[in-house]
Every structure is written in C-alpha cells, then in structure tokens.
N, C-alpha and C positions, 0 to 999 in steps of 0.2 A: 332644320334639315342639315345634316352634316354629311359630307362626302368622305369616303375612305381616304386615309392619309396619303396613299400613293397616287391620288388623283388631284387635280386642281381644287382648291378649297373654296372658291367663291361660286355661289349659285345665284342666279338672277333673282332679285327680290320678287316675291309674289308667286313663285312657282309651287310652293308647298300646298297652298289651297287647291290649285289646279290638279296637282298629283293626287291629293286626297280625294277630290271629287271623281277623278278618273278611276281610282281604285274601287270606289263605291258604285261606279256605273254598272258593274257586272252583277251587283247584288249586295245584300247586307253583309257587313263584316264587323268583327270586334276590332278595337283599336290596334291591338298587337298584329292582327292579320293585315290591316291597312299598311302598317309599316313593313311587314314582310313582303307584301305584294310589290310595293314601290321598290324595295331593295332588289327583289328578284327581277322585276321588269326592267330595271335600270342596269342590269348586268353587274350587280353588286357595287354600283357607283354611289347611289344616294341612300344613306342610312339616316332614317328619321328617328331622332331621339325622342324619348317620352316627354321630355321637357318642352319640346316644340310641337309634338303631335297632339297631345291632349288639349292644350290651349287652342290649337287650330281647329280641332273637332268642335270644341265648345263655341268658338266664334262662328263657325259655319252653321251650327245649330241655332245660335241666337239670330242669325241672319235669315233663318227659315230655309236654308239650303239642305239641311239634314234633319232627320228625326232620329230618336234613339229609344231603345227600350232595354230594360234589364232582363237577362236570361242566364242560361248556364252554358259555359263554353265546352268545347270538345273534351277538355281535361277535367270536366265536372266542377269548374269554379264559376262563381257569380261574375258575370261580365256584361258590359253594355255593348249592344249591337247597334250599328249606325246604318242608316239607309238614306239614299238620295230622295229628295222631294222633287216634284215637277219643276219648281224654281231652281233646284240644284242642277237638274239636267240642262235647263236653259242656260244657267250660269256656266256650266262646263262647256257647252257649245260655244258660247261667246269667248271664253278664255282660250279655248283651243284654236279658234279662228284668229284671235289676237296673237297667240303664240306662233301660229303658222306664218303670219305676216312678219312678225319680229324676227323669227329664226331665218326666214327667207331673205330678209334685208341684211342680216348679219352675214349670211353666206355670200350674198352678192358683194358686200364690202370686202370680205376676206379673199374673194376670188379675183378682185379687181387688180 
C-alpha cells in the first residue's frame, strides 16, 4: 500500500489485509475495484499498488478468507472476482476490533 506523496508515507504494518477484507465485505469485487474502493474511502490517502494488492489477495485466498472466480469485468475483459468467506468475515471482525483498540490507545497517548 502506498500513500499519496503529499501525505505521511508510513502505514502501520498489517493494515492492507484488513482494508482488502473491508472492501470485500460489501460484496464481490475485481482486484482493481478493491484498490479503487480503498482509495476512495480513504479520501485519496491510500493508493494500493498492483504489486502489493494481488499478492495480498492471493495470501488471503490461500488462508481461506477469500474465494475467487473468473468472469468478465464491466469493460468486457476477463477478470477475477473476489468474495469474502465466512472465515474472512470473522477475520475482518477480529482485525477491526484490534484496530479499534490500537487506534484508541494511540489517540489517548497523543492527547496526553
């Protein structure tokens, strides 16, 4: 994951998988659409490059958190569509909970 150059360049390790799972929580998407959703929802802060996205999708699929199938995209190209599994939904809930605790703790430290 790469942030736009006018923003801080470091992203906490491990957030890419959580963001990919979150993007797919609303329904199946092609890889390109996953990256576009993350970019839009982050207010153009997080740009997920192909070199990071597709290996992450593959890792999540190997872990049984996603399934995929080949189909045709909106622009009539062959594309793989990804979908969360039940395990993927559980993993997203766990990661979101951890993230909430972590970000809350960081906020408390910064406000001290």
